[in-house]
N, C-alpha and C positions, 0 to 999 in steps of 0.2 A: 853848443851855441857859442859863437865867438864873443870875446870880451867887448869888442866894439858894439855888437848888437845889443848886449846887455846894457851898456852905457846909454845907448839911444833909448831903449825901452824904459829905463829908469830916469831919464832926463838928468843924467849925471855926467860930470866931466872926467874923462879918463886922463890920469897922469902916470907916468913911469911904465905902466904895463904895456905889453905887446898887444895891439888891437886884434891880432890874428889868433891869440891864445884861445884854445877850446876849453870852455867851462862846462863841467858835467853836473854841478850841483852846488849847494850851499851848506855851510857848517859853522859852528861856533869858532871864535877866534883861536882858541887853544887846541881844538880838535881838527881844524881844517888842514887839508892836504893839497898838494899841487893839483891844479885842475878844478879847484873849488874857490868860491868867494865867501868872504865873511864880512863882518861889520863891527864898528866900534861906535857906540852911542853913549857909553859911560866911561868917564875919565879913568876909572880904576883899571880898565883894560888897555889903557894907552901903551903901557910897556909891552904887553903881549903882542901888540900890533907890530912891534919892531922885529920880533922873532918868529912870527907866524909863518907857516909853510904855505898858506893860501896864495893863490895866484894873484888875487886882488882883494882889497879891503874897502868896503863902503865907509866913508868918513865924512865929517862935517867939512864945510868950505874952508874953515880956518885951521884944520888939523895939521900938526907938524908933518913935514915930509918923512916918509919911511921908505926902506929899501924896496919893498914890493909894490905892485901896482896899486893905484888908488882910484876909487870912484868917488869924487867929491859931490856931496849932495846937501841941499838945504835941510833935509830931514833924513838922516841916515837910518833911523829905525824904521820909518815908513818905507824908505827905498828897499831895505832888506826884506821887509814883509812882502813887497811886490816882487822881489827877486825870487823868494820862495815860490810864489805863484807861477813863475816862469818854468819851474822844474817839477813841482808836485801836481799831479793830475788826480783830482778826487774821483772816486767811482761815479760812473754815470748810470742813471736808472731809466730804463725805457718805459714808455707808457704801457699801462695795463693793470689789471686787477687780479691778484692771486686768487686761486680757487678757494682757499681757506678763509679769505677775508669775508666779513659780513657787512654789507652796505645796505642800509634801509632803502626801500623803494622811493621814499619821499626825499632822500638826500640828493642834493644837486652838486655834482663834482665837475669842475671845469675841464678843459681840454688838456691832453698830454699828462694826465696824472699817473703817478706810480703808486699803487696801493699794494703793500707787501703782505706777507703771510700773517694771518691772525689779527689783522687790523679790524676794528669795529667802528662803524660810523652809524650813529643813531638817526632817528627821524628828524626831518626838517633842518638838517645841517646844510650849510652852503660853504663850498670851498672853491677858490678861484683857479685859474689856469696854472699849469706847471707845478702842481703840488707833488711832494714826495713824502709818503708816510711809510716808515720802516716798521718791521715786525712789532706787533703787540701795541701799537698806538691805538688809543681809544678817544673818540670824539663824541661827547655827550649830545643829547638832544638840543636842537635849536642853536648850536654854535654857528657863528658867521666868521669866515676866515678868508683873507684876501689872496692875491696872486703869489706864486712862487713860495708857498709855505713849505718848510722843511722840518719834519718832526722825526727825530731819532727814536730808536726803539724804546718802548715803554713810556713815552710821553703821553700825557692826558690833558685834554681840554674839556672842562666841565660845562654843564648846561648853560646855554644862553650867553656864553662869553663871546667877545668880539675881538678879532685879531686883524691887523692891517696887512699890507703887502710886505713881502720879503721878510717875514718873521721866521726865526730859527729857534726851535726848542731842542735842547740836547737831552740825553738819556735821563729818564726818570723825572722830568719836569712835570709839575702839576699846576695848571692854570685854572684858577677858580675853585680851589678846594675851600671848604667851609672856614670862615674866620672863627677865631677863638672867642666866642661870645656866649656868656652864661649869666643868668640873673638869679640872685639868691632867693630861695623860697624856703624859709625855715631852716631845716637842717640839710637841704639838698640844693643842687644847682639845676636850674631849668634852662635848657638850650634855647638860645635866641636864633630864630630862623635867619639864615644868611641869604637874603633874597636878591642882592645886587650882584651883577656880573663883574668879572675882571675884564678890563679893556686894554689891549696892547696896540700901540701905534705902529706905523710903518718902520721897518728895519730894526725892530727890537730883537735882541738875542738873549735867551735865558739859558744858562748853562746847567750842568748836571745836578739833579736832585734838589733843585730850588722850588719854592712854593710861592705863588702869588695868590693870596687868599681873596675870595669873593667878599663883598660887603654885606653888612646886615641890611642897610638901605643905601641907595645911591650906587656908586661904582668904586672899584679900585682901579686906578689908571696908571699905566706905564707909558710915557710919552715917546714920540718918535725918536729913534736913534739911541735910546737908552740900552745899556748892556748890564746884564745881571749875572754875576759869577756863580760858581758852584755853592750849594748849601746856603743859599740866601733865603731869608724869610721876610716877605712883605706882608704886613698885617692888613686886616680888613679896612677898607675905606681910605687907604693911603694913596698918595699921589706922588709920582716920581717924574721929574721934568725931563725935557729933551736933552739927549746926549750926556746923560748922567751915568756914572759908573758906580755900581754897587759891588764891591769886591767880596772875596770869599767870606762866608759866615757872617755877613752883615745881617742885623735884625732890625726891622722897622716895626715898632708897635703900632696898634691901630690908629687910624686917622692922622698919621704923620704926613706932612707935606714937605717934599724935597724939591728944590728948584732946578733950574737948567744948569748943565755943565758942572755939576757937583761931583766930587770924588769922595766916597766913603770907603776908606781902606779896610783891610781885613779885620773882621771881628768887631767892627764898630756897632754899638747899640744905640738906637735913638728912641727916647721915651715917647709915648703916645701923645697926640695932640700938640706936637711941636712943629715949628716951621724952620726949615733949613734954607737959607737964602741962596740965590744964584751964585755960582762960582765958588762955593765953600769947599774947603778941603778939611776932612776930619781924619787924623792919622790913626794908624792901626791900634786896635784894642781900646779905643777911647769910648767913653759913654757920655752922651749928651743929656742935659737935664733941663733944657729950655730952648727958646728960639735962638737962632744963630744968624747974625746980620750977613747980608751978601758980601762976598769977597773975603770972608774971614778964613783963617787957618787955625784950627784948634786941636788940642791934644789933652790926654789924661782922662781920668774918670773920678769926679765929674770933669768934663772937658772945659778948658779955658784957653786963652790966647797961647798960640804955639811957642812964641819967643819967651813969654813968661814961664811957660811950662819947662822949657829947656833950662832956664836959670834955676827954677825950683828943683829940678832933677839934679843939677850940679851941686846945689846946696845939700840936698838929701844924701847924696853920696859921701859928703864930707861930715855928716853928722857924727859918726864914731870918733873922728879926730877932734871935732869941736867939743863933744862930751868929755873926752879925755883931757883936753886943755882946761875945761871948766873945773874938772875934778882936781887937777894939779894946782890950779889957782886957789881953790878952796882949801886944799891941804896946806898951802903955804901961809894962809891967813893966821894971825894970832888967835888963840882960843877965844879971848874976850871980844874979838872983832866979828866972830861968827854969829849969825842971827840966832836968837833964842826961839824956842817953840812959840812964845807969844808973838814975836816979831814975824815968824813964818805965817 
């Protein structure tokens, strides 16, 4: 594919590079070779852009000039993502049902569905047109799923859950597993029936081995466009807003409400019955202990304002020096000036 054609496809402006250069693929800035394109979206890689062997680099509109070709873009990372799509062709799955699949006679499957080996679809399931279910996917009774559903191997959708259009479930995902609900009865715990479904909006993607618990009553809801990373736990009765990101190993306790366009970074834990406002960012390994106002950025465990947290961490790192300075000052004081035990 010619470099000029790539520039057109990405709505990018070509500088320095030869428009007729044939591009065969994409690669990272340090690994790229002649005939490939790369990108710089992080300033820490700016120096590598000057020495890269790539035939062209996707950069921001104000990026300094470099010797190699440049594709200037308003959003280099997004442009590079789309460049990958120009060269990578995902496997295509033709319509049909594998002979080892088990599909209940009351299930209603839309047109052009691909049902792979050992898939199980229970009674009263509805799945829209264009679905792809790869081996060992299981759809429990009464589940309702929209168009263009894509379920990778070993994904499970439990009873009566509802999924919108263009939902993607990566390997090992479980939608609608029982919430962790138990009531104390003397010396043992009695299970609380988890009667409410999990509901996913359009264009939700849930990545490998994550669990979206069903609710005891009501629903657990993941709104349109939300993305859930690997090994995430969404507790029963929780609500996740539109276009929110739950990064790896995030845990939401039951009845958590997370707003729209929120980013919970890796290993963030949110206590139950808390509200996280729209546009909030919680940095990695933080633990929240109460409601967070919209637009906030918080860090730490328990989490508080990110800027204050940075100052606190800076002071914490200096504590050994401060303690040593205090000891030295104390040692220089006259004996009679030191506090007595009564004064302590």
